[in-house]
C-alpha positions in Angstrom: -55.4 -40.8 -32.0 -57.0 -37.9 -30.2 -56.2 -34.6 -32.0 -55.4 -32.8 -28.7 -52.5 -35.2 -28.0 -51.2 -34.7 -31.5 -51.3 -30.9 -31.1 -49.6 -31.2 -27.7 -46.7 -33.3 -29.1 -46.3 -31.1 -32.1 -46.1 -27.9 -30.0 -43.8 -29.5 -27.4 -41.4 -30.8 -30.0 -41.3 -27.5 -31.8 -40.7 -25.6 -28.7 -38.2 -27.9 -26.7 -36.9 -30.5 -29.1 -36.8 -28.9 -32.6 -34.5 -31.6 -34.1 -36.2 -34.7 -32.5 -39.8 -33.6 -32.6 -40.6 -34.4 -36.2 -38.9 -37.8 -35.9 -40.9 -38.8 -32.8 -44.1 -37.6 -34.4 -43.5 -39.6 -37.6 -42.7 -42.7 -35.5 -45.9 -42.2 -33.6 -47.9 -41.9 -36.8 -46.3 -45.1 -38.2 -47.1 -47.1 -35.0 -50.7 -45.8 -35.2 -51.1 -47.0 -38.8 -49.5 -50.5 -37.9 -51.9 -51.0 -35.0 -54.9 -49.9 -37.1 -53.9 -52.4 -39.8 -53.5 -55.2 -37.3 -57.0 -54.6 -35.9 -58.5 -54.6 -39.4 -56.7 -57.9 -40.1 -58.3 -59.4 -37.0 -61.7 -58.1 -38.0 -61.4 -59.6 -41.5 -58.8 -62.4 -41.3 -57.2 -63.6 -44.5 -56.5 -67.2 -45.4 -52.8 -66.7 -44.9 -53.4 -65.2 -41.4 -55.5 -68.1 -40.4 -52.9 -70.6 -41.6 -50.1 -68.8 -39.7 -52.2 -68.7 -36.5 -53.0 -72.4 -36.8 -49.3 -73.2 -37.3 -48.1 -70.8 -34.5 -50.2 -72.3 -31.7 -48.8 -75.9 -32.0 -45.3 -74.4 -32.6 -45.5 -72.4 -29.4 -46.8 -75.4 -27.4 -43.9 -77.5 -28.8 -41.4 -74.8 -27.7 -43.1 -74.8 -24.3 -42.7 -78.6 -24.1 -39.1 -78.5 -25.2 -38.4 -75.8 -22.6 -39.7 -78.1 -19.8 -37.7 -81.2 -20.8 -34.5 -80.1 -18.9 -36.7 -79.9 -15.7 -37.6 -83.5 -15.9 -35.6 -86.5 -14.6 -33.0 -87.8 -17.1 -32.9 -91.4 -18.3 -30.0 -92.4 -16.0 -32.0 -91.3 -13.0 -35.0 -93.2 -14.2 -32.9 -96.4 -14.7 -31.7 -96.1 -11.1 -35.2 -95.7 -9.8 -35.9 -99.4 -10.3 -32.8 -100.4 -8.5 -33.4 -101.0 -4.8 -29.8 -100.8 -3.7 -29.7 -98.8 -0.4 -26.5 -97.6 1.2 -25.0 -100.2 3.6 -23.7 -98.9 6.9 -20.9 -101.0 8.1 -19.2 -100.9 11.6 -15.4 -100.6 12.1 -15.4 -104.3 13.0 -17.1 -105.3 9.7 -20.7 -105.7 10.8 -23.7 -104.4 8.9 -25.4 -102.1 11.3 -28.0 -100.4 9.1 -29.4 -99.9 5.6 -30.6 -96.5 4.3 -33.9 -97.3 2.6 -36.1 -94.4 1.5 -39.3 -96.0 3.0 -40.4 -99.1 4.8 -40.5 -101.3 1.7 -39.3 -104.7 0.5 -38.9 -104.9 -3.3 -40.3 -108.0 -4.9 -40.1 -108.9 -8.6 -43.3 -109.1 -10.6 -43.0 -112.9 -10.7 -43.5 -112.9 -6.9 -46.6 -110.7 -7.0 -50.0 -112.2 -7.4 -51.2 -111.9 -11.0 -54.5 -110.7 -9.7 -52.8 -107.5 -8.6 -51.6 -106.6 -12.1 -55.0 -107.6 -13.6 -56.9 -105.5 -11.1 -54.6 -102.5 -11.5 -54.7 -102.5 -15.3 -58.5 -103.0 -15.5 -59.1 -100.1 -13.0 -56.4 -97.6 -13.8 -55.3 -98.1 -17.4 -57.1 -100.8 -19.5 -55.1 -99.8 -22.7 -51.8 -100.1 -20.8 -50.2 -102.5 -23.3 -51.4 -100.4 -26.3 -49.9 -97.0 -25.5 -46.4 -95.6 -25.0 -46.9 -93.7 -21.8 -49.8 -91.5 -22.7 -53.3 -92.7 -23.6 -54.3 -89.9 -26.0 -57.9 -91.2 -26.2 -58.3 -91.2 -22.5 -56.6 -87.8 -22.2 -58.9 -86.3 -24.7 -62.0 -87.8 -23.0 -60.8 -86.5 -19.6 -60.3 -83.1 -21.1 -63.8 -82.9 -22.5 -65.4 -84.1 -19.3 -63.4 -81.6 -17.3 -64.6 -78.8 -19.7 -68.2 -79.8 -19.1 -67.7 -79.6 -15.3 -67.1 -83.4 -14.7 -63.5 -83.5 -13.7 -61.9 -86.8 -14.7 -58.4 -88.2 -14.4 -56.6 -89.2 -17.6 -53.3 -90.4 -16.2 -52.0 -93.8 -17.3 -50.2 -96.2 -15.0 -46.9 -94.9 -16.4 -47.9 -91.3 -15.7 -48.9 -92.2 -12.1 -45.5 -93.9 -11.7 -43.8 -90.8 -12.9 -45.6 -88.8 -10.1 -44.8 -91.5 -7.5 -41.1 -91.7 -8.4 -40.5 -87.9 -8.7 -43.0 -86.1 -6.4 -40.7 -83.1 -6.0 -39.8 -82.7 -9.6 -43.3 -83.2 -11.0 -45.6 -82.4 -8.1 -49.4 -82.9 -8.0 -50.7 -79.4 -8.6 -53.4 -79.2 -11.4 -51.3 -77.0 -13.7 -50.4 -77.3 -17.3 -46.6 -77.3 -16.5 -47.1 -80.3 -14.1 -49.1 -82.3 -16.6 -46.5 -81.6 -19.4 -43.6 -82.7 -17.1 -45.6 -85.8 -16.1 -46.2 -86.7 -19.7 -42.5 -86.1 -20.7 -41.3 -88.3 -17.8 -43.9 -91.0 -18.7 -42.5 -91.2 -22.3 -39.0 -91.4 -20.9 -40.0 -94.3 -18.6 -41.6 -96.2 -21.5 -38.3 -95.7 -23.4 -36.2 -97.1 -20.5 -38.5 -99.8 -19.0 -40.4 -102.7 -20.4 -44.1 -102.9 -19.6 -43.5 -105.6 -17.0 -40.8 -103.5 -15.4 -43.2 -100.5 -15.2 -45.8 -102.7 -13.4 -43.2 -104.1 -11.1 -41.8 -100.6 -10.3 -45.3 -99.2 -9.8 -46.4 -101.9 -7.4 -43.3 -101.7 -5.4 -43.6 -97.9 -4.9 -47.2 -97.1 -4.1 -48.0 -96.2 -0.5 -50.7 -98.0 1.5 -50.8 -96.1 4.9 -49.3 -97.3 8.2 -45.8 -96.8 6.9 -46.3 -99.6 4.3 -44.8 -98.9 0.9 -45.2 -101.3 -2.0 -47.5 -104.3 -2.4 -45.3 -106.7 -0.3 -45.5 -104.6 2.8 -49.2 -103.9 2.1 -50.0 -107.6 1.9 -48.2 -108.2 5.2 -49.9 -105.2 6.9 -53.5 -105.9 5.9 -53.5 -109.7 5.3 -50.4 -111.1 7.1 -49.2 -112.8 4.0 -46.8 -112.2 1.1 -47.8 -110.4 -2.1 -47.5 -113.7 -4.0 -50.3 -115.2 -1.8 -52.9 -112.4 -2.4 -56.2 -113.7 -3.8 -58.5 -111.8 -6.1 -60.6 -110.1 -3.3 -57.5 -108.9 -1.5 -55.9 -107.7 -4.7 -59.0 -105.8 -5.6 -59.1 -104.1 -2.1 -55.5 -103.0 -2.3 -55.9 -101.6 -5.8 -59.1 -99.9 -4.7 -57.1 -98.1 -2.0 -54.9 -96.5 -4.6 -57.6 -93.9 -5.5 -57.6 -92.5 -1.9 -55.8 -94.4 0.8 -57.6 -92.7 3.8 -61.1 -92.8 2.3 -60.9 -96.5 1.4 -58.9 -97.6 4.5 -60.4 -101.0 5.5 -59.5 -100.4 9.1 -61.3 -97.0 9.4 -63.9 -97.1 6.6 -64.8 -100.8 5.9 -68.0 -100.0 4.1 -66.3 -97.7 1.7 -63.5 -100.2 1.2 -66.0 -102.8 0.1 -67.7 -100.5 -2.3 -64.4 -99.5 -3.9 -63.3 -103.2 -4.0 -66.5 -104.0 -5.8 -65.9 -101.2 -8.3 -62.5 -102.8 -9.1 -64.1 -106.2 -9.5 -66.7 -104.6 -11.9 -63.8 -103.2 -14.0 -62.2 -106.6 -14.1 -65.5 -108.1 -15.2 -65.9 -105.3 -17.9 -62.5 -106.0 -19.4 -62.7 -109.8 -19.4 -60.6 -110.6 -16.4 -63.6 -111.9 -14.4 -66.6 -113.9 -15.5 -70.2 -112.6 -14.8 -70.7 -115.6 -12.5 -67.5 -115.0 -10.5 -68.2 -111.3 -10.3 -71.7 -111.9 -9.0 -70.4 -114.1 -6.2 -67.3 -112.2 -5.3 -69.0 -108.8 -4.9 -71.2 -110.3 -2.1 -68.3 -111.4 0.0 -67.4 -109.8 3.3 -64.2 -107.9 3.9 -61.6 -110.0 5.8 -58.6 -108.1 7.1 -55.8 -109.4 9.4 -54.1 -106.2 10.3 -50.5 -106.2 11.6 -48.6 -102.9 11.3 -45.1 -103.5 10.0 -42.3 -101.8 11.9 -39.2 -100.8 10.0 -36.3 -102.6 11.6 -33.9 -100.4 13.5 -30.2 -100.5 13.0 -27.7 -101.2 15.8 -27.1 -97.4 16.4 -30.3 -95.6 15.2 -29.4 -92.1 16.6 -26.0 -92.4 15.0 -27.6 -93.5 11.8 -30.1 -90.6 11.8 -27.2 -88.1 12.1 -25.2 -90.0 9.5 -28.0 -90.1 7.0 -28.2 -86.3 6.9 -24.4 -86.1 6.4 -24.4 -88.8 3.7 -27.3 -87.3 1.8 -25.5 -84.0 1.5 -22.2 -85.7 0.5 -24.1 -87.8 -2.1 -25.8 -84.8 -3.6 -22.5 -83.0 -4.0 -20.9 -85.9 -5.7 -23.7 -87.1 -7.9 -24.7 -90.3 -6.0 -28.1 -91.6 -4.7 -28.0 -93.1 -1.2 -31.0 -95.3 -2.0 -30.0 -96.7 -5.4 -26.2 -96.6 -5.9 -25.3 -99.3 -3.4 -22.9 -97.2 -1.4 -20.9 -99.0 1.3 -20.2 -96.6 4.2 -17.4 -97.7 6.6 -18.1 -96.1 9.9 -16.1 -95.7 13.1 -18.8 -97.4 15.3 -17.6 -100.6 17.0 -20.6 -102.9 17.0 -19.3 -104.7 20.1 -19.0 -101.4 22.1 -22.3 -100.2 20.8 -24.0 -103.3 22.1 -22.3 -102.9 25.4 -23.4 -99.3 25.6 -27.1 -100.2 24.9 -27.0 -102.9 27.5 -25.5 -100.6 30.1 -28.1 -97.9 29.4 -31.0 -100.4 29.6 -29.8 -101.8 32.8 -29.2 -98.5 34.6 -32.2 -96.7 33.2 -34.5 -99.6 34.3 -33.2 -99.2 37.9 -33.8 -95.5 37.8 -37.2 -95.9 36.3 -38.3 -98.1 39.1 -37.2 -95.3 41.5 -39.0 -92.7 39.4 -42.2 -94.7 39.3 -42.3 -94.9 43.1 -41.7 -91.1 43.4 -44.1 -90.2 40.6 -47.4 -92.1 40.8 -51.1 -91.3 40.9 -51.0 -91.0 44.8 -47.9 -88.8 45.1 -46.3 -86.8 42.4 -48.8 -87.4 39.6 -51.7 -86.1 41.5 -54.0 -83.1 40.9 -53.0 -82.0 44.3 -49.4 -81.4 43.1 -48.8 -77.9 41.8 -46.2 -79.2 39.2 -48.6 -81.9 37.9 -51.3 -79.3 37.6 -49.0 -77.3 35.3 -48.4 -80.4 33.3 -52.2 -80.8 32.9 -52.5 -77.1 31.7 -50.1 -77.9 28.9 -52.2 -80.7 27.4 -54.5 -80.4 24.4 -57.3 -81.9 26.6 -57.0 -79.0 29.0 -57.1 -76.4 26.2 -60.1 -78.1 24.7 -61.9 -78.0 28.0 -61.2 -74.3 28.4 -62.3 -73.6 24.9 -65.6 -75.4 25.7 -66.1 -72.8 28.5 -64.9 -74.8 31.5 -63.1 -72.8 34.3 -59.5 -73.7 35.2 -60.7 -75.4 38.4 -63.4 -77.5 36.7 -61.1 -78.5 33.8 -58.3 -79.6 36.3 -60.8 -81.5 38.5 -62.4 -83.4 35.6 -59.1 -84.3 33.9 -57.5 -85.2 37.2 -60.3 -87.6 37.9 -59.7 -89.4 34.6 -57.3 -92.3 35.5 -56.3 -93.1 31.9 -55.5 -89.4 31.3 -53.5 -89.1 34.5 -51.6 -92.3 33.8 -50.7 -91.4 30.3 -49.6 -87.9 31.2 -47.6 -89.2 34.2 -45.8 -91.7 32.0 -44.9 -89.2 29.3 -43.4 -86.8 31.9 -41.6 -89.2 34.1 -39.7 -91.4 31.7 -36.1 -91.5 32.6 -34.0 -90.5 29.7 -30.3 -90.8 29.0 -27.5 -90.3 26.4 -24.3 -92.2 26.0 -21.2 -91.5 23.8 -17.8 -93.1 23.5 -14.9 -91.6 21.4 -11.4 -92.9 20.8 -9.3 -89.9 21.9 -6.3 -90.8 19.6 -8.2 -90.2 16.4 -11.6 -88.8 17.2 -13.5 -91.9 16.0 -17.0 -92.3 17.5 -17.2 -95.9 18.9 -20.6 -95.9 20.5 -23.6 -93.6 20.4 -26.9 -94.2 22.2 -29.2 -91.2 22.0 -32.1 -92.4 24.1 -33.6 -95.6 25.8 -35.8 -96.4 22.8 -35.5 -94.8 19.4 -39.1 -95.7 18.3 -40.5 -94.1 21.4 -38.0 -91.2 21.8 -36.2 -90.4 18.5 -34.9 -87.2 20.2 -31.1 -87.5 20.5 -29.7 -86.7 23.9 -26.2 -86.9 22.6 -26.3 -84.4 19.7 -29.6 -82.5 20.1 -30.1 -82.1 23.9 -28.4 -79.2 25.6 -28.3 -79.4 29.3 -26.3 -77.7 32.1 -23.2 -79.8 32.6 -22.7 -79.0 36.3 -19.3 -80.0 37.8 -18.1 -81.9 34.7 -17.3 -78.4 33.4 -14.9 -77.7 36.2 -11.8 -79.3 34.5 -11.8 -76.3 32.1 -11.3 -74.0 35.0 -8.4 -76.1 36.4 -7.0 -76.7 33.0 -6.8 -72.9 32.5 -5.0 -72.6 35.8 -2.5 -75.4 35.0 -1.9 -73.9 31.6 -0.9 -70.6 33.4 1.6 -72.5 35.6 -0.5 -73.3 38.7 0.3 -76.6 40.5 -2.0 -79.1 42.0 -0.5 -78.4 45.4 -1.4 -74.7 45.2 -4.1 -73.7 47.7 -7.1 -71.5 48.1 -9.1 -71.0 51.3 -12.3 -73.0 51.4 -14.6 -70.1 52.5 -17.8 -68.4 51.7 -17.4 -66.0 48.9 -19.6 -63.3 47.3 -18.8 -62.6 43.7 -20.3 -59.4 42.2 -22.3 -59.8 38.9 -23.4 -57.2 36.4 -25.7 -54.7 38.0 -26.5 -55.1 41.6 -26.5 -59.0 41.7 -24.1 -61.0 43.8 -23.3 -64.7 43.3 -22.7 -66.8 46.4 -21.7 -70.4 45.5 -22.4 -73.1 48.0 -21.4 -76.7 48.7 -23.1 -79.6 50.4 -20.6 -79.3 53.3 -20.0 -76.1 55.2 -16.8 -74.2 54.6 -13.7 -75.3 56.5 -12.1 -71.8 56.3 -8.8 -73.6 55.8 -6.5 -73.8 52.7 -7.4 -76.5 50.2 -5.2 -77.7 47.4 -6.4 -77.4 43.8 -6.1 -81.2 43.6 -8.5 -81.8 46.5 -10.8 -79.1 45.3 -11.3 -80.9 42.0 -11.3 -84.4 43.5 -14.0 -83.5 46.0 -15.7 -81.0 43.6 -15.7 -78.0 45.9 -17.7 -75.2 44.4 -16.4 -72.3 46.6 -12.8 -73.0 45.7 -13.6 -73.5 42.0 -15.5 -70.1 42.0 -12.4 -68.4 43.4 -10.2 -70.0 40.9 -12.6 -68.9 38.1 -12.2 -65.3 39.4 -8.4 -65.6 39.2 -8.4 -67.1 35.7 -11.1 -65.0 34.2 -14.4 -66.1 32.7 -13.5 -65.2 29.1 -10.2 -67.2 29.3 -12.1 -70.3 30.6 -14.8 -70.1 28.0 -12.2 -69.7 25.3 -10.4 -72.8 26.5 -13.6 -74.8 26.6 -14.3 -73.9 23.0 -10.8 -74.8 21.9 -11.1 -78.2 23.6 -14.4 -79.2 22.0 -17.4 -77.2 23.2 -17.7 -75.6 19.7 -21.5 -75.6 19.0 -23.1 -74.4 22.2 -22.8 -70.8 23.3 -21.0 -70.3 26.6 -22.0 -67.3 28.7 -18.9 -65.8 30.2 -20.1 -65.3 33.7 -18.6 -66.4 37.0 -21.2 -69.2 37.4 -19.9 -70.8 34.2 -17.3 -72.4 36.4 -20.1 -74.7 37.9 -21.5 -75.5 34.5 -24.5 -73.2 34.1 -24.3 -72.8 30.3 -26.1 -75.7 28.5 -24.0 -78.0 26.3 -24.4 -81.3 24.5 -23.0 -84.6 25.7 -21.1 -84.9 22.4 -19.3 -81.6 23.0 -18.3 -82.6 26.6 -17.0 -86.1 25.6 -15.1 -84.5 22.8 -13.5 -82.0 25.1 -12.5 -84.7 27.6 -11.0 -86.6 24.7 -8.8 -83.6 24.2 -7.6 -83.9 27.8 -6.9 -87.6 27.3 -5.1 -86.9 24.0 -2.5 -84.7 25.7 -4.4 -81.5 25.1 -4.7 -82.0 21.4 -8.3 -81.6 20.0 -9.3 -83.9 17.1 -12.7 -83.3 15.6 -15.0 -86.3 16.2 -15.7 -88.3 13.0 -18.2 -90.9 12.0 -16.9 -92.3 8.6 -13.6 -93.6 7.5 -14.4 -94.2 3.8 -17.1 -94.7 1.3 -17.1 -97.5 -1.4 -19.3 -98.4 -4.3 -21.1 -101.7 -4.4 -18.1 -103.3 -6.1 -15.7 -102.3 -3.4 -14.1 -99.4 -5.2 -13.1 -96.6 -2.8 -14.9 -93.4 -3.6 -13.8 -91.3 -0.8 -11.6 -91.5 2.4 -12.0 -89.5 5.5 -8.9 -89.5 7.7 -8.7 -87.9 11.1 -8.4 -84.2 11.1 -5.1 -82.7 12.1 -4.7 -82.3 15.9 -5.1 -78.8 17.3 -3.2 -78.1 20.5 -5.9 -76.6 22.7 -4.3 -77.2 26.1 -0.5 -77.4 26.6 0.5 -81.1 26.9 2.1 -80.5 30.4 -1.2 -78.9 31.6 -3.2 -81.8 30.2 -0.9 -84.4 31.9 -1.4 -82.5 35.2 -5.1 -82.3 34.8 -5.3 -86.1 34.0 -3.3 -86.9 37.1 -5.6 -84.7 39.3 -8.7 -86.3 37.8 -7.3 -89.8 38.6 -8.0 -88.8 42.2 -11.7 -88.3 41.4 -11.8 -92.1 40.7 -9.5 -93.3 43.5 -10.7 -91.2 46.4 -13.3 -88.7 45.2 -16.8 -88.5 44.0 -16.4 -91.4 41.5 -14.9 -94.0 43.9 -17.5 -96.6 42.9 -15.7 -97.1 39.6 -13.1 -98.8 41.7 -15.0 -100.3 44.7 -18.2 -101.2 42.9 -17.2 -102.0 39.3 -13.7 -103.2 40.2 -12.1 -101.3 37.3 -8.4 -101.4 37.8 -7.3 -99.8 34.5 -5.6 -96.4 34.5 -8.6 -94.1 34.2 -9.6 -90.5 35.2 -13.0 -88.7 35.2 -15.5 -86.4 36.7 -19.0 -86.5 38.0 -21.5 -83.7 37.6 -24.9 -82.8 39.1 -26.9 -79.7 38.4 -29.2 -77.8 40.8 -32.0 -79.8 42.3 -30.5 -83.0 40.8 -32.0 -82.1 37.4 -29.1 -83.5 35.4 -26.6 -86.2 36.2 -23.3 -86.5 34.3 -20.3 -88.7 34.4 -17.4 -88.8 31.9 -14.5 -91.4 32.2 -11.2 -91.1 30.4 -9.1 -94.1 29.3 -6.1 -93.9 26.9 -8.1 -95.7 24.2 -11.7 -94.7 25.0 -13.4 -91.7 26.5 -17.1 -92.3 27.4 -19.7 -90.1 29.0 -23.3 -90.4 30.0 -26.1 -87.9 30.9 -29.2 -88.9 32.8 -32.3 -86.9 33.5 -35.9 -86.2 32.2 -36.9 -84.3 29.1 -38.8 -81.9 31.3 -36.2 -80.4 33.6 -38.8 -79.8 36.3 -39.0 -83.5 36.9 -36.2 -85.0 39.1 -35.3 -88.1 40.9 -34.5 -86.1 44.0 -32.3 -87.0 47.0 -29.2 -88.9 46.1 -30.4 -90.7 43.0 -30.3 -87.6 40.9 -26.6 -87.1 41.5 -24.3 -88.0 38.6 -22.4 -90.4 40.8 -25.6 -92.4 41.3 -27.4 -91.9 38.0 -24.9 -91.6 35.2 -21.8 -93.2 36.7 -23.2 -96.8 36.9 -24.0 -96.7 33.2 -20.4 -95.8 32.3 -19.0 -98.2 34.9 -21.0 -101.1 33.6 -19.9 -100.3 30.0 -16.2 -100.2 30.9 -16.5 -103.4 32.9 -17.8 -105.2 29.8 -15.3 -103.5 27.4 -12.3 -104.4 29.6 -13.5 -108.0 30.1 -14.0 -108.5 26.4 -10.6 -107.0 25.6 -12.0 -104.4 23.2 -9.8 -101.9 25.1 -6.4 -102.6 26.7 -6.6 -102.8 30.5 -2.8 -101.9 30.7 -2.9 -98.8 28.5 -1.7 -95.6 30.3 -3.1 -92.1 30.3 0.0 -90.2 29.4 2.9 -90.3 31.9 2.9 -92.6 34.9 0.3 -91.6 37.4 1.1 -89.9 40.7 1.7 -92.6 43.4 -1.1 -91.3 45.4 -3.5 -91.8 42.5 -2.0 -95.1 41.1 -4.7 -97.8 40.7 -4.3 -101.1 42.3 -3.3 -104.3 40.5 -5.2 -105.3 37.4 -7.7 -107.9 38.0 -10.5 -108.7 35.6 -10.8 -112.5 36.2 -13.4 -112.1 38.9 -17.0 -113.2 38.2 -19.3 -110.5 36.9 -22.6 -109.7 38.6 -24.1 -107.8 35.7 -27.2 -109.4 34.3 -26.0 -109.5 30.7 
């Protein structure tokens, strides 16, 4: 140690710490002697030191391995990995409506897989497969030596590859020591749990082959339009060759590479005695024959409902130690398969009519034309336009060239002008969801217009304003003058609500104002009740996820909400003002039928006084009998006791209709994903776009007897709103 530092410490300790100084100095000196001795030992190592070092390194590595074992899958999980027992989703009426599989795969036993597949796989990936117990130490050592010399080689056995495929999150694919150790540990566990044939079977049923095809059965169907059992040696070699790099050896995109890789596999089979020289010489000269047919995973009866349910069930299973793909859970849902089918038919029928209208309004000669300012804005949003600008083209040139491309214009027009819709039905007595259709086609539009889409509700929000008034004690016969009003907003702004018809400047009852959906009267009533009060009531009744801006225009539905929230809130009205949270599942069982969990309805929360709810229902019967939704009676001939409300937003952007029945509340939204696209004129109104969907649905449900045509919505209706005699024996004109 430097003498100056020793002198400094000695002087400091003597001056400031007279008692501790000598002790610190002695410790310093001892540490210096120890360090000096260690360095001398390293310079001239003893035999004992060498032995200790040689023993310490493996011991430390063993401790490292032992420390990683808890971070690898346990044997129970590994046993389950072979079991393809997905959760079964069952409707309330006992129909299987979906299965929750992890991927698009059909598990087949090894006996139903061509033996050429196993032979090609073993010869190419792991020729000592039957001699090792998960790790091929010779191959591992060889791969390590090659890697050290700069020629990186893989040394994983089939079992190690299976460990990666089964547990990609736990093991990963990063080239690290920890990953390789965890992979080796898991491989040894797999060999302990499975037989060699079970390992091959599990491997071949789990590997991916592009185009959403998992496992050899789906690969055989995708590339050769046959089963895995029918694969010949050339086809087997091609599929095994793809395992090294699916994209690089994709026979659809890189046929030459696929042939080269196939021939490499054949050479390996020849090398290890699975193929004679004569056969190898002939086979490697053969052309590549592919019969491609992409396999589409079958959709369940309610795909948007299933997508939402899968997330919920996954979280539940993780909390309770179950696997939704392997434990064979049976999930009893609230969906009624009959009502679900009716909802799908009603949506397809009405959306097809509206699409025909949209196609006439938006085509290459009118709306979808470069001369249309809105369509030009659509073009500017495309990657093609951005690429053109990046290439140096001016805005004008890029628009002109893209607008002159018929295929580009046609594709863009179609993507922007597809009519979309959402439909939901809930039993108001218990909150059970009975039908859920999130879009016209789940494969084309997986976006859910029931749960995900938030759109302005328009006039279907008005019942919250009138409900607040009736809860205060107002009566349907109370009046407000139908006149122009100017309502001050924050700052200097003023809101002036309007109606399609000019003001009468005469008193109008609250009943008529809601029946005929008068905006001016509703805005005045909103002022009287208070925006915060109305927003609070809407939340209590079911609008619990979307934020509501407490401004005067909220009365006319300017705050975006989901269809699920609105149907839930109307269910509260139909349930005498008591809110019940919507539910999807009644119970979960194991594959032997044992009940694992039950999910009863939540306790009702009285959101709106029962008397106010009864009054509101009675007023909303008038919407059906003589108001904006009269076509429920005179077009669809529905004679049941029902009440409802139509809704249309500015410029006919969104069309809504919700209908209440004592046993079923159903609502529909219709519009376009891009709110700037509209049907225009009358077709965009909720009474013409969304109402027919709901009307057709109820017509079918009443005819089929899935809901009671004699059920009453609370107390007897007001005589002025009483429906005419029940009659559902007439012939139907619906094309389904």
